[in-house]
C-alpha positions as CSV (number, residue, x, y, z in Angstrom):
1,M,64.5,62.3,85.1
2,T,62.6,65.1,83.6
3,T,63.5,68.1,81.8
4,A,61.7,70.9,80.7
5,P,62.8,73.5,78.1
6,D,63.1,76.9,79.1
7,S,62.0,78.1,75.6
8,D,60.5,81.2,77.6
9,R,62.8,82.8,79.9
10,A,64.0,86.1,77.8
11,R,67.2,86.0,77.1
12,P,69.1,89.4,77.5
13,E,71.0,91.0,74.4
14,P,74.6,91.4,74.9
15,A,75.3,94.9,75.9
16,A,77.5,97.2,72.9
17,R,80.8,97.9,74.3
18,S,82.8,100.6,73.6
19,V,85.8,100.4,72.4
20,R,89.2,102.4,72.4
21,P,90.7,102.4,69.5
22,A,94.4,100.9,69.6
23,R,97.8,103.4,68.7
24,P,99.3,102.0,65.4
25,A,102.0,100.2,66.0
26,D,105.6,101.1,64.9
27,T,106.7,98.6,62.2
28,V,110.0,97.8,60.5
29,L,109.2,99.9,57.6
30,S,107.9,102.5,59.4
31,V,111.0,102.7,61.4
32,L,113.5,102.3,58.7
33,R,111.7,105.5,56.8
34,D,112.0,107.2,59.7
35,P,115.4,108.6,61.1
36,R,114.7,109.2,64.4
37,L,112.8,106.5,65.1
38,L,115.8,104.2,63.7
39,T,118.3,106.1,65.9
40,R,116.1,105.1,68.9
41,E,116.1,101.5,67.9
42,A,119.0,100.9,66.8
43,L,120.2,102.9,70.0
44,A,118.4,100.9,72.5
45,G,119.6,97.6,70.7
46,V,123.2,98.7,71.8
47,V,122.4,100.0,75.2
48,T,121.0,96.5,75.8
49,T,123.7,94.6,74.4
50,L,125.7,96.0,76.8
51,A,124.2,94.7,79.8
52,L,123.4,91.7,78.0
53,V,127.6,90.9,77.8
54,P,128.3,90.4,81.7
55,E,125.6,88.7,82.4
56,V,125.8,86.0,79.4
57,I,129.5,85.6,80.5
58,S,128.5,85.3,84.3
59,F,125.6,82.0,82.7
60,S,128.4,80.6,80.7
61,V,130.4,80.2,84.1
62,I,127.5,78.7,85.8
63,A,126.7,76.4,82.7
64,G,129.9,75.6,82.6
65,V,130.8,76.5,78.7
66,D,133.4,78.7,77.4
67,P,132.1,82.3,77.7
68,M,132.9,82.6,73.8
69,V,130.0,79.5,73.7
70,S,127.6,81.8,75.5
71,L,127.8,85.2,73.4
72,V,128.0,83.2,69.8
73,A,124.8,81.3,71.0
74,S,122.9,84.8,72.1
75,I,124.1,86.3,68.7
76,V,122.1,83.4,67.2
77,L,119.3,83.3,69.1
78,A,118.5,87.3,69.2
79,L,119.0,87.3,65.1
80,V,116.7,84.3,64.5
81,M,114.3,85.1,66.9
82,S,114.2,89.2,65.4
83,V,113.2,87.4,62.3
84,L,111.1,84.5,63.5
85,G,109.4,85.9,66.6
86,G,106.3,86.5,67.5
87,R,106.7,89.2,70.2
88,P,108.8,92.3,68.2
89,A,111.4,93.9,70.9
90,M,111.9,91.3,73.0
91,V,115.3,90.3,73.7
92,T,116.7,86.4,73.6
93,A,119.7,85.1,74.1
94,A,121.7,82.5,77.0
95,A,120.1,82.5,79.7
96,G,120.9,82.1,83.3
97,S,117.4,79.8,83.9
98,V,119.1,77.6,81.1
99,A,122.6,77.6,82.6
100,L,121.1,76.3,85.9
101,V,119.3,73.6,84.0
102,I,122.2,72.5,81.9
103,A,125.1,72.8,84.4
104,P,124.2,69.5,86.6
105,L,124.4,67.9,83.4
106,V,127.9,69.3,82.4
107,R,129.6,68.5,85.8
108,E,128.3,64.8,85.4
109,H,128.9,64.1,81.8
110,G,130.7,66.7,79.9
111,T,130.2,69.5,77.4
112,D,129.6,66.5,74.4
113,Y,125.9,66.0,75.6
114,V,124.9,69.6,75.4
115,L,124.7,70.0,71.7
116,P,122.1,66.6,71.5
117,T,120.0,68.4,74.9
118,V,119.7,71.7,73.3
119,V,118.4,70.2,69.7
120,L,116.0,67.8,72.1
121,A,114.9,70.5,73.9
122,G,114.2,72.9,70.8
123,L,111.9,70.2,69.3
124,V,110.0,70.4,71.9
125,Q,109.6,73.6,72.4
126,L,109.0,73.7,68.1
127,A,106.3,71.2,68.8
128,F,104.6,72.9,71.7
129,G,104.5,75.9,69.6
130,L,102.7,73.8,66.5
131,A,100.2,72.7,68.9
132,G,98.9,75.8,69.9
133,L,99.7,74.7,73.5
134,A,101.3,78.2,74.4
135,R,97.3,79.3,75.1
136,L,97.7,77.4,78.3
137,M,99.7,80.3,79.7
138,R,95.9,82.3,80.1
139,F,95.7,80.3,83.5
140,I,98.5,81.9,84.7
141,P,96.5,83.6,87.3
142,R,97.4,87.5,88.1
143,S,99.1,87.2,91.6
144,V,101.4,84.7,89.9
145,M,102.2,87.0,87.0
146,I,103.0,89.9,89.5
147,G,105.1,87.2,91.5
148,F,107.2,86.3,88.5
149,V,108.1,90.2,88.3
150,N,108.6,91.2,91.8
151,A,111.0,88.3,92.3
152,L,112.7,89.2,88.5
153,G,113.6,92.7,90.3
154,V,114.7,91.1,93.4
155,L,116.9,88.6,91.6
156,I,118.5,91.5,89.0
157,F,119.5,93.4,92.2
158,V,120.8,91.0,93.8
159,A,123.1,90.2,90.9
160,Q,124.5,93.9,90.6
161,V,125.1,94.0,94.9
162,P,128.8,91.8,94.4
163,H,130.1,94.2,91.6
164,I,129.4,97.5,94.2
165,I,130.0,95.6,97.7
166,D,134.1,95.2,98.5
167,Q,135.1,96.8,95.5
168,P,138.3,99.4,95.8
169,W,136.7,102.9,97.0
170,V,137.0,105.0,93.8
171,V,133.6,102.5,92.6
172,Y,131.4,104.4,94.6
173,P,131.9,107.6,93.3
174,L,131.7,106.0,89.3
175,F,128.3,104.4,91.2
176,V,127.0,107.5,92.0
177,L,127.8,109.0,88.4
178,T,126.2,106.5,86.5
179,I,123.3,107.1,88.5
180,A,123.0,110.8,88.2
181,I,123.7,110.3,84.2
182,V,120.6,107.7,84.3
183,V,118.2,109.9,86.4
184,L,119.0,113.6,85.3
185,L,119.6,113.2,81.6
186,P,116.1,112.1,80.2
187,K,114.8,115.4,82.2
188,V,117.3,117.2,79.8
189,T,116.7,115.3,76.3
190,K,115.5,111.8,75.3
191,A,117.4,111.8,72.1
192,V,120.4,109.4,73.2
193,P,119.6,106.7,75.8
194,A,120.9,107.5,79.4
195,P,122.2,104.1,80.0
196,L,124.6,104.1,77.2
197,V,126.3,107.5,77.9
198,A,126.5,106.9,81.7
199,I,128.1,103.5,80.5
200,V,130.7,105.5,77.6
201,V,131.1,108.9,80.2
202,V,132.1,106.2,83.0
203,T,134.3,104.2,80.7
204,V,136.1,107.1,79.3
205,I,137.0,108.3,83.1
206,A,137.8,104.7,84.2
207,V,140.6,104.8,81.0
208,A,141.4,108.2,81.2
209,A,142.2,107.8,85.1
210,R,143.8,104.3,85.0
211,L,141.6,103.2,87.4
212,D,141.5,99.9,89.4
213,V,138.4,98.6,88.8
214,H,136.8,95.2,88.0
215,T,135.8,95.1,84.1
216,V,133.7,93.0,81.8
217,G,137.3,91.4,80.6
218,D,137.8,90.1,84.2
219,E,134.5,88.3,83.8
220,G,135.9,85.9,81.1
221,P,138.4,85.9,78.0
222,M,137.3,88.1,75.2
223,G,139.1,86.9,72.2
224,G,138.2,88.1,68.9
225,G,136.4,85.5,66.2
226,L,134.1,83.1,65.8
227,P,134.1,79.5,66.1
228,G,132.8,76.8,63.4
229,L,129.8,74.7,63.8
230,T,129.7,72.8,66.9
231,P,130.6,69.3,66.4
232,W,128.6,66.2,67.7
233,L,130.6,64.1,69.8
234,A,127.8,62.5,71.6
235,P,127.0,58.5,70.6
236,F,123.8,58.3,69.2
237,T,122.9,55.9,71.2
238,L,119.6,54.9,73.7
239,E,122.1,55.4,76.4
240,T,122.7,59.2,75.2
241,L,118.9,59.6,74.7
242,Q,118.4,58.7,78.9
243,I,121.3,60.8,79.4
244,I,120.0,64.1,77.7
245,W,115.6,63.5,78.0
246,P,115.2,65.2,81.4
247,T,117.5,67.7,81.0
248,A,116.4,68.7,77.8
249,L,112.3,68.9,78.9
250,S,113.3,71.0,81.6
251,V,115.6,73.4,79.3
252,A,112.1,73.2,77.1
253,F,109.7,73.7,79.7
254,V,111.8,76.9,81.9
255,G,112.9,78.7,78.2
256,L,109.1,78.6,77.3
257,M,107.7,79.6,80.8
258,E,110.5,82.5,81.2
259,T,109.8,84.0,77.3
260,L,105.8,83.5,77.4
261,L,105.8,85.3,80.3
262,T,108.4,88.1,79.5
263,A,106.1,88.2,76.4
264,K,102.8,88.5,78.1
265,L,105.1,91.1,80.1
266,V,106.1,93.0,77.2
267,D,102.7,93.0,76.0
268,D,101.1,94.6,79.0
269,L,104.6,97.6,78.9
270,T,104.1,98.3,74.8
271,E,100.1,97.9,75.2
272,T,100.6,95.3,72.1
273,P,99.6,92.0,71.6
274,S,101.3,88.9,70.1
275,H,101.8,85.3,68.8
276,K,102.2,83.1,71.8
277,G,102.7,79.9,69.2
278,K,104.9,81.5,66.9
279,E,107.3,82.5,69.5
280,S,106.9,79.0,70.9
281,W,107.7,77.4,67.6
282,A,110.7,80.1,66.5
283,L,112.5,79.5,70.0
284,G,112.8,75.9,69.3
285,V,114.1,76.4,66.0
286,A,116.5,79.7,67.7
287,N,117.5,76.7,70.0
288,I,118.3,74.0,67.5
289,A,120.2,76.6,65.7
290,A,122.2,78.1,68.7
291,G,122.9,74.4,69.6
292,F,124.6,74.0,66.2
293,Y,126.5,77.4,65.5
294,G,127.5,78.7,69.5
295,G,126.6,75.4,71.6
296,I,124.0,76.3,74.1
297,A,120.2,77.3,74.9
298,G,118.6,80.2,75.6
299,C,115.2,82.0,76.2
300,A,113.7,85.2,76.8
301,M,116.0,88.1,79.3
302,I,113.8,89.7,80.8
303,G,115.8,92.4,82.6
304,Q,117.5,93.1,79.2
305,T,114.3,93.1,77.6
306,V,112.8,95.7,80.4
307,V,116.4,97.5,79.6
308,N,115.0,97.5,75.5
309,V,111.6,98.2,75.8
310,K,111.3,100.5,78.6
311,I,114.5,102.2,79.0
312,G,115.2,101.9,75.3
313,R,112.1,102.6,74.2
314,A,111.8,100.1,71.8
315,R,108.8,98.7,70.0
316,T,110.3,96.8,66.8
317,R,112.4,93.8,65.5
318,V,115.3,96.5,64.8
319,S,115.7,97.1,68.0
320,T,116.8,93.1,68.8
321,I,118.6,92.8,65.2
322,A,120.7,95.8,66.3
323,A,121.2,94.1,69.6
324,G,122.1,90.9,68.1
325,L,125.0,93.0,65.3
326,F,126.3,94.9,67.7
327,L,126.9,92.1,69.8
328,L,128.6,90.4,66.8
329,L,130.6,93.4,66.5
330,L,131.6,93.5,70.1
331,V,132.7,89.4,69.9
332,T,134.8,90.0,66.5
333,G,136.3,93.5,65.9
334,L,136.0,95.2,69.6
335,S,136.3,92.9,71.9
336,A,139.3,94.7,73.4
337,V,136.7,98.1,73.7
338,M,133.9,95.7,75.2
339,S,136.5,94.0,78.0
340,T,138.0,97.8,79.5
341,I,134.0,98.3,80.7
342,P,133.8,99.0,84.1
343,M,131.3,96.5,85.6
344,V,129.8,99.2,88.1
345,A,128.6,100.8,85.3
346,L,126.4,97.8,84.0
347,A,125.9,97.1,87.8
348,A,124.3,100.8,88.2
349,V,122.2,100.5,85.4
350,M,120.5,97.3,85.8
351,M,119.9,98.1,89.4
352,I,117.3,101.1,88.4
353,V,115.8,98.4,86.1
354,A,115.6,96.2,88.8
355,I,113.9,99.0,90.6
356,T,111.5,100.3,87.9
357,T,110.8,96.6,87.0
358,V,109.2,95.6,90.4
359,D,105.4,96.2,91.0
360,W,105.6,98.6,93.5
361,H,101.5,99.5,93.8
362,S,101.1,96.5,94.5
363,L,103.3,96.3,97.8
364,K,101.1,99.7,99.2
365,P,99.6,98.9,102.1
366,S,96.2,100.4,100.6
367,T,96.4,97.4,98.1
368,L,97.3,94.7,100.2
369,R,94.4,95.8,102.7
370,R,91.9,95.6,99.7
371,M,93.4,93.1,97.7
372,P,91.9,88.8,98.9
373,V,94.1,87.3,101.1
374,P,94.7,84.2,99.1
375,E,95.8,86.4,95.7
376,T,98.5,88.4,98.5
377,L,99.9,84.8,99.9
378,V,100.0,83.3,96.1
379,M,102.4,86.3,95.0
380,V,104.2,86.2,98.3
381,V,105.1,82.7,97.7
382,T,106.0,83.2,93.9
383,V,108.5,85.8,95.3
384,A,109.8,83.7,98.1
385,V,110.3,80.7,96.3
386,V,112.2,82.5,93.3
387,V,114.3,84.2,95.6
388,A,115.1,81.1,97.4
389,T,115.9,78.7,94.3
390,N,116.9,81.6,92.1
391,N,114.9,79.9,89.5
392,L,111.7,82.2,88.1
393,A,110.6,79.1,86.6
394,L,110.1,77.3,89.6
395,G,108.6,79.9,91.5
396,V,105.8,80.0,89.2
397,A,105.2,76.7,88.9
398,V,104.7,76.6,92.7
399,G,102.4,80.1,92.4
400,V,100.5,78.4,89.8
401,L,100.0,74.9,91.9
402,L,99.0,77.0,95.2
403,A,96.7,79.2,93.5
404,M,94.8,76.2,91.9
405,V,94.8,74.6,95.5
406,L,93.2,77.9,96.9
407,F,90.6,77.8,94.2
408,A,89.6,74.5,94.3
409,R,89.3,75.5,97.9
410,R,86.6,78.1,97.4
411,V,84.5,76.8,94.2
412,A,84.1,73.5,96.1
413,H,81.5,75.7,98.2
414,V,80.3,78.4,95.3
415,I,76.9,76.1,94.9
416,T,74.0,77.1,96.8
417,V,70.7,75.8,96.7
418,E,67.3,77.7,97.8
419,R,64.4,75.1,98.5
420,H,60.9,77.3,97.9
421,V,57.5,75.4,99.3
422,T,54.1,77.0,98.1
423,P,51.4,76.0,100.2
424,G,48.5,73.8,99.0
425,A,45.2,75.0,97.8
426,V,42.4,75.4,100.3
427,G,38.9,76.3,99.3
428,G,38.3,79.7,100.6
429,T,41.2,80.5,101.9
430,E,43.2,83.1,100.0
431,A,45.8,80.9,99.6
432,G,43.3,79.0,97.7
433,S,42.4,82.1,95.6
434,R,45.5,82.8,94.0
435,V,46.7,79.8,93.3
436,A,43.5,79.2,91.5
437,E,43.9,82.8,89.6
438,A,47.5,82.0,89.2
439,S,46.7,78.8,86.8
440,D,43.9,79.8,85.1
441,A,44.2,83.3,84.7
442,S,42.2,84.0,81.6
443,N,39.4,82.3,83.0
444,A,37.3,84.8,84.7
445,G,35.0,82.4,87.2
446,G,38.6,80.4,87.5
447,A,38.9,82.2,91.3
448,A,35.5,80.9,92.0
449,A,36.3,77.6,90.5
450,G,39.3,77.4,92.5
451,L,37.5,77.8,95.4
452,D,34.8,75.0,94.9
453,G,37.5,72.4,93.6
454,P,39.5,70.1,95.8
455,P,42.6,71.5,97.5
456,S,45.6,71.6,95.6
457,P,48.7,69.7,97.0
458,E,51.7,72.0,98.2
459,T,54.7,72.2,95.1
460,V,58.5,72.6,96.2
461,R,60.9,74.1,94.0
462,Y,64.6,74.1,94.3
463,D,66.6,77.1,93.0
464,V,70.6,75.8,92.2
465,I,72.4,78.7,92.0
466,G,76.3,78.7,90.5
467,P,78.2,76.5,88.1
468,L,78.0,72.8,88.3
469,F,81.5,71.4,87.8
470,F,83.7,68.7,89.3
471,G,84.4,70.9,92.2
472,S,81.4,72.3,92.7
473,S,79.1,69.0,92.3
474,N,80.6,66.8,94.5
475,D,77.9,67.6,97.5
476,L,75.3,68.3,95.3
477,V,73.3,65.7,96.3
478,E,73.2,66.9,100.3
479,H,71.2,70.0,99.4
480,F,67.8,68.3,98.8
481,S,65.3,67.4,101.3
482,Y,63.9,63.9,99.4
483,G,61.9,62.6,102.1
484,D,60.2,65.9,103.4
485,D,59.0,66.7,99.6
486,P,55.6,65.9,97.8
487,E,55.2,63.6,95.0
488,A,56.6,66.1,92.4
489,V,59.0,68.8,93.0
490,T,60.9,71.0,90.6
491,V,64.8,71.8,89.7
492,D,65.4,75.2,88.4
493,L,69.1,75.2,86.9
494,S,68.3,78.4,85.2
495,R,71.1,80.4,87.3
496,A,73.5,77.5,86.8
497,Q,75.2,75.9,84.0
498,V,76.3,72.2,83.8
499,W,80.5,72.3,82.8
500,D,81.2,68.1,82.7
501,A,80.8,64.6,83.8
502,S,80.8,65.1,87.1
503,S,77.7,67.7,87.2
504,V,75.6,65.6,85.2
505,A,76.3,62.5,87.2
506,A,75.4,64.4,90.6
507,L,72.0,65.5,88.8
508,D,71.6,61.7,88.0
509,S,72.4,60.7,91.5
510,V,69.5,63.5,92.8
511,D,66.9,61.9,90.4
512,E,67.6,58.8,91.8
513,K,67.4,59.6,95.4
514,F,64.0,61.5,94.7
515,R,62.7,58.2,93.1
516,A,64.0,55.9,95.5
517,H,61.3,58.6,97.9
518,G,58.5,58.1,95.2
519,V,59.0,61.6,94.3
520,T,59.5,62.9,90.1
521,A,61.9,65.7,90.1
522,T,61.5,67.8,86.8
523,F,64.8,69.4,85.8
524,V,63.9,73.3,84.3
525,G,66.6,76.3,83.1
526,L,69.0,75.3,81.4
527,D,70.7,76.9,79.1
528,D,71.2,75.6,75.3
529,R,74.8,74.3,75.4
530,S,74.3,72.7,79.3
531,E,70.9,71.1,78.4
532,A,72.6,69.1,74.4
533,F,75.3,68.0,77.3
534,H,73.2,67.1,79.9
535,G,71.1,65.1,77.0
536,R,74.3,63.6,75.8
537,L,75.4,61.7,78.7
538,T,72.3,61.2,81.4
539,G,71.6,58.0,82.3
540,R,74.5,56.6,80.3
541,L,77.6,57.0,83.0
542,G,76.7,54.0,85.0
């Protein structure tokens, strides 16, 4: 194979980009120095905790563990992630996705195996973060992310419906009152979070009037006090490892996926970056700590994070520390007060959160008309799988897989090859004059020499356009007319790049087919990286 350097090809300088200066982010120190910001962060944490409690209790029922186990684990998770996590203002607690994964293990083997499962899952998350694998999240397409957000809104809304329907009639006026306060109060003042005011007002009314409504206390026992360290009751044997490792891996990767997707969502909401690798290994540490003091694992709580960031306008770790401390206060000293909160008030707040979570722009007919059909299909499938299975991680996995299949189908035909034939020079013809002039422009008599000399053969040049990799280069060999070409051809790769060994093997096959027909192919135009990669592998792939 003959290759030619492309030193004469002009390489444009990268255009200068104007970067809009980012708004200075609030820091813990700036919040502690500013009473207004400190109040905002603390109140956001309180509202988040009130939205967190009933969900954590209901998840403990799903997992088959005592509600106090999930509440104490949530305190540990919130505080540890507030200190170690890479995404400020994101709420981490005992989550429904983890409960769904652990529940079959508890039903089959009992709660003794929960602690070793959680510890192993935490070690996997710790290794994942330290290895820098969080960068893989960049490969989740935008259509999957939008599907994830829209499905989240649907799940949050649907989960609140049982607290509204088939309830005593008095629930409905309380529901309307809660909605009215949450929607209208911000038009008057934003000094205090509207959801907090709504919850307090509705709770006072329900308690003062002794209304018969479903409360947080009805979700599970709310006895005060903290448990000690979780005892390790499972035997240290290979059999234990065989029992726990499938569940541990599921807990690890479900937790990582939900946490990293939530971190990306908060990045977009706050227009600030986060350290995904740090968030990953910190989640591992937090889960190990929660396993030993609490008893169950967790991950980012998406709905409560939206409450904290979007409704409470929290931006720093102060809010999540406040949430963890307030939850600790509720569990130890104010459990009686917490148990009196009507579920209808919390359900109404979470319904508004669900409505604001959905990306309504993505569902507009005008947007859907402009959006490529494969991307819309990926979004719809992601939402459908999540809603059908009640599992965000599974929906995201299916969405990513479908996006990969559709992408592979598109890029399989991304390469085009154009064949250009330049007729040979014939004495006295216009073509002969052009060829002679082009071949020796510096010779004043070049045109005449071209007319008098023997005719030159026709030349063929192939222009390969598009990136060459395993998906696109498989049928590259079929784009050339080997038997119809002259003794020498040029293959111009200036508008292509070589990305993998499959592409080098495809170019070698093209060269071999040309040589089998007595044709010499010269490959030109590769950029420096492609040239080095091609030179290292060509002729050595068998």
